[in-house]
C-alpha positions in Angstrom: 12.2 22.2 15.1 10.9 18.8 16.0 12.9 16.8 18.4 14.8 13.8 17.0 13.9 10.3 17.9 16.0 8.3 20.4 15.7 4.9 18.8 13.5 4.9 15.8 15.5 5.5 12.6 13.2 5.1 9.6 9.7 4.7 8.2 8.8 2.8 5.0 5.5 3.8 3.5 3.3 2.4 0.8 2.1 4.6 -2.0 -1.5 4.3 -3.4 -3.9 4.8 -0.5 -1.2 5.6 2.0 0.7 8.7 0.6 -1.0 9.3 -2.8 -4.3 8.5 -4.5 -6.9 8.8 -1.7 -8.9 5.6 -1.7 -6.3 3.7 -3.9 -8.6 4.3 -6.9 -6.2 3.8 -9.8 -5.4 0.1 -9.6 -8.9 -1.2 -8.8 -10.5 0.2 -11.9 -7.8 -1.2 -14.2 -8.1 -4.7 -12.7 -11.8 -4.6 -13.5 -11.1 -3.5 -17.0 -8.7 -6.2 -18.0 -11.1 -8.9 -16.8 -14.1 -7.1 -18.5 -12.2 -7.2 -21.8 -12.2 -11.0 -21.4 -15.9 -11.2 -20.7 -15.6 -11.5 -16.9 -17.2 -8.9 -14.7 -15.6 -8.4 -11.4 -16.7 -6.2 -8.5 -14.6 -3.5 -6.8 -14.3 -5.7 -3.8 -13.0 -8.6 -5.9 -10.6 -6.3 -7.7 -9.3 -4.9 -4.3 -9.0 -8.2 -2.4 -5.3 -8.9 -3.1 -4.3 -5.2 -3.2 -0.7 -4.7 -2.2 0.7 -7.6 -4.1 2.9 -7.3 -7.1 0.5 -6.7 -10.0 0.9 -10.0 -11.8 0.5 -11.8 -8.5 -2.6 -9.7 -7.9 -4.1 -10.7 -11.3 -3.4 -14.4 -10.6 -5.0 -14.1 -7.1 -8.2 -12.6 -8.6 -8.3 -15.3 -11.3 -7.9 -18.1 -8.7 -11.0 -17.1 -6.6 -13.7 -19.7 -6.9 -16.3 -17.5 -8.5 -14.0 -15.9 -11.0 -12.3 -19.2 -11.8 -15.7 -20.8 -12.5 -16.8 -17.8 -14.6 -13.6 -18.0 -16.6 -14.1 -21.7 -17.4 -17.7 -21.1 -18.4 -16.7 -18.2 -20.7 -13.5 -19.6 -22.2 -13.9 -23.3 -21.9 -10.7 -23.8 -19.9 -9.2 -22.7 -16.6 -7.3 -19.4 -16.5 -3.8 -20.4 -17.5 -0.4 -18.8 -16.8 -0.4 -17.6 -20.4 -3.8 -15.9 -19.8 -2.4 -14.2 -16.7 0.7 -13.1 -18.6 -1.6 -11.6 -21.3 -3.7 -9.7 -18.7 -0.6 -8.4 -17.1 0.8 -7.2 -20.4 -2.5 -5.4 -20.9 -2.6 -4.1 -17.3 0.7 -2.1 -17.5 -0.2 0.3 -20.4 -3.7 0.8 -19.1 -2.4 1.6 -15.6 0.3 3.9 -16.9 -2.3 5.8 -19.0 -4.5 6.5 -16.0 -1.8 6.9 -13.3 -0.9 10.6 -13.7 -4.4 11.5 -12.7 -4.1 9.5 -9.5 -0.9 10.9 -8.1 -2.3 13.7 -5.8 -0.8 13.5 -2.3 -3.2 12.7 0.4 -3.9 15.8 2.4 -1.3 16.4 5.1 1.3 14.0 3.7 3.7 16.8 2.6 3.6 18.3 6.1 4.1 14.8 7.7 7.1 14.3 5.4 8.6 17.6 6.5 8.1 16.8 10.1 9.8 13.4 9.7 12.7 15.1 7.9 13.1 17.6 10.8 13.3 14.7 13.2 16.1 13.1 11.0 14.1 10.0 10.2 15.0 8.2 7.0 12.0 7.6 4.7 11.6 4.7 2.3 8.8 3.5 0.2 7.7 0.2 -1.3 5.0 -0.6 -3.8 3.4 -3.3 -5.9 3.8 -1.0 -8.9 6.6 -1.7 -11.4 9.5 0.7 -11.9 8.0 1.8 -15.2 4.8 2.9 -13.4 6.7 4.6 -10.5 8.7 6.6 -13.1 5.3 8.4 -13.6 4.5 8.7 -9.9 7.7 9.8 -8.3 8.3 13.1 -10.2 4.7 14.1 -9.6 4.9 13.3 -5.9 8.2 15.2 -5.7 6.7 18.3 -7.1 4.1 18.2 -4.3 6.7 17.9 -1.6 7.1 14.1 -1.1 10.4 12.6 -2.0 11.4 9.5 0.0 15.1 8.4 0.2 14.4 5.1 -1.6 11.6 3.8 -3.9 11.4 0.0 -4.1 9.2 -1.6 -6.7 7.7 -5.1 -7.3 10.6 -6.3 -9.5 13.3 -5.2 -6.9 12.9 -8.3 -4.8 12.6 -12.0 -5.7 9.1 -12.1 -4.2 6.6 -9.4 -3.4 4.5 -8.7 -0.3 3.6 -10.4 2.1 7.3 -11.6 1.8 9.6 -9.3 3.8 12.3 -8.9 1.1 11.4 -5.3 -0.1 11.7 -4.2 3.5 15.1 -5.9 3.9 16.3 -4.1 0.8 14.9 -0.8 2.1 16.8 -1.4 5.4 20.0 -1.9 3.5 19.5 1.2 1.3 18.6 3.3 4.3 21.4 1.8 6.4 19.1 0.9 9.3 19.3 -2.1 11.6 17.9 -3.9 13.5 14.5 -4.1 11.8 12.7 -2.9 14.9 14.1 0.5 14.3 11.8 0.7 11.2 8.0 1.4 11.0 6.1 0.0 8.1 3.0 2.0 7.1 0.5 0.4 4.7 -3.2 0.4 3.9 -3.3 -3.3 2.8 -3.2 -6.5 4.8 -0.3 -8.0 2.7 1.7 -4.8 3.4 1.1 -5.2 7.1 2.0 -8.9 6.9 5.2 -8.0 5.1 6.1 -5.6 8.0 5.4 -8.3 10.6 7.4 -10.8 8.6 10.4 -8.4 8.4 10.3 -7.7 12.2 9.2 -4.1 11.9 6.6 -2.1 13.8 3.5 -1.8 11.7 0.9 0.9 11.2 -2.3 0.3 9.2 -4.0 3.2 7.3 -7.8 3.1 7.2 -9.8 6.1 5.9 -7.6 7.0 2.9 -6.7 3.5 1.9 -7.9 0.4 0.0 -10.0 -0.9 2.9 -12.4 2.0 2.5 -11.7 2.4 -1.2 -13.5 5.8 -1.7 -12.2 9.1 -3.0 -12.2 12.0 -0.5 -15.4 13.4 -2.0 -17.1 10.1 -2.0 -16.1 9.5 1.6 -17.3 12.9 2.8 -20.7 12.3 1.1 -21.4 9.4 3.5 -23.3 9.9 6.7 -21.2 9.9 9.9 -22.5 6.4 10.7 -21.4 5.1 7.3 -18.0 6.7 7.6 -17.4 5.3 11.1 -18.5 1.8 9.9 -16.2 1.8 6.9 -13.2 2.9 9.0 -13.9 0.3 11.6 -14.2 -2.5 9.0 -10.9 -1.4 7.4 -9.2 -1.2 10.8 -10.4 -4.7 11.8 -9.0 -6.2 8.6 -5.6 -4.5 9.2 -5.5 -5.5 12.9 -6.2 -9.1 11.8 -3.2 -8.9 9.6 -1.1 -7.9 12.6 -1.0 -4.1 12.6 0.4 -2.7 15.9 -1.4 0.6 15.4 -4.0 2.2 13.2 -4.3 5.7 11.8 -7.0 7.1 9.6 -4.4 8.8 7.4 -0.6 8.6 7.2 -0.7 12.4 7.9 -1.5 11.4 11.5 1.7 9.4 12.0 3.8 11.6 14.2 2.1 10.8 17.6 2.2 7.1 16.8 5.9 7.3 15.9 6.6 9.1 19.2 4.7 6.3 21.1 6.7 3.6 19.3 10.0 5.4 20.2 8.9 5.5 23.8 8.0 1.8 23.8 11.4 1.0 22.3 13.0 3.0 25.2 11.1 0.8 27.6 12.5 -2.3 26.1 9.5 -3.2 23.9 9.9 -4.8 20.5 7.4 -5.6 17.8 5.8 -9.0 18.4 
């Protein structure tokens, strides 16, 4: 039996790239497809840039980048409008839903991590840029694999998505935890880390399994050791720049970090 924590009460984790879908593969390919359908080719890096935002906001952020905005105007003869973004978002949802079930595998070690946190009496929440309709696909599949958080908060559950802190405030209410420094936010995207900082939580960035590396497990293992190290380092630097207090390669590695945070709280430290 794992020993309970003295001060830490809960952990709020992201989904794609953090607990499921090694490499956060599902969203990126669909963002590429909806722009391709409109004659605009975007790269994986461009598709992944705003990852972690609510999906309509993500589409708008891609469309507003200089290269893509110029390409849109050249192709369509006008700037990408709110109506254009709405149309892409309408197309995004069924495409994402159609592919989502094949991207719901738990990242290795997550089920064991979940059991360990449960044994320590931690409350476990989740937040995501996915809509409730999409999470209705994800949650039952994750539950069957042994991951079943106490609350699942989606993009439409707050007036504004990440990096705003509102989803975390709602999670704190649903989990009945306060102050916010009793919560750790775990995420593989900069906007997720920023949301944690904005909410006053401790933050842990996820590198190897997440959006910053953006490779499936088999693709990652096929790299040389030097390439793997470089990609993890780059992802980590991005998350640290966003304000991450700690880094882990996988959320499966969380328990020692949570113990260190609990010890720091005991010593009077709070997230900066």
